[in-house]
Phi, psi and omega in degrees: 000139180294132181297339182260000182292130179202169178282158178299321181295318179294318180299318183279354178291335179281127184300323180292316178296321178296320178296318177297313181299318180298324176293321181290337176296326181289318181187164176293150180219153166273160183304312182300320179291324178294325184292335181297124177089355177264151182277025179228163181283167177299317176299325178293321176299318177301318179294319177296322178295325177297320178294314179298321178292318178297331178277356179080017183266337178226156173231162179226161174219151180278136177224090185070235179270357184253161172245132180255126182255145176213163178293139175270113182302327180293319178294320178293322178296324178295317176299317180298318180296320178295317179296318177298323177297318177299315182297316179299315180295320180296315179295322179295318179294320178296315179301315180296321180292320181291324184278351178289134178291145176289154184302325182282347182270000185276000000 
């Protein structure tokens, strides 16, 4: 098992990783460009990107000596599907609770 493999939700629980991911939602970035303005070093950004990549949230491609990272649409779609599943279950539970007769109505 990959040492960096984790769920998307766990990966995004870290504020720095979430900030990196939010920047990547806007456009692809190289590690050095992502590190600008963050309170961590460039090597730390690389480590956070490994976690995001292991969670399936980002992909990278080589561009000369640099690696360009971008959001992986499939990983984002998986998070969305999980969130939609939570919402569906919540609405079903609410519907069941509303449709139950009150004790005095029986």
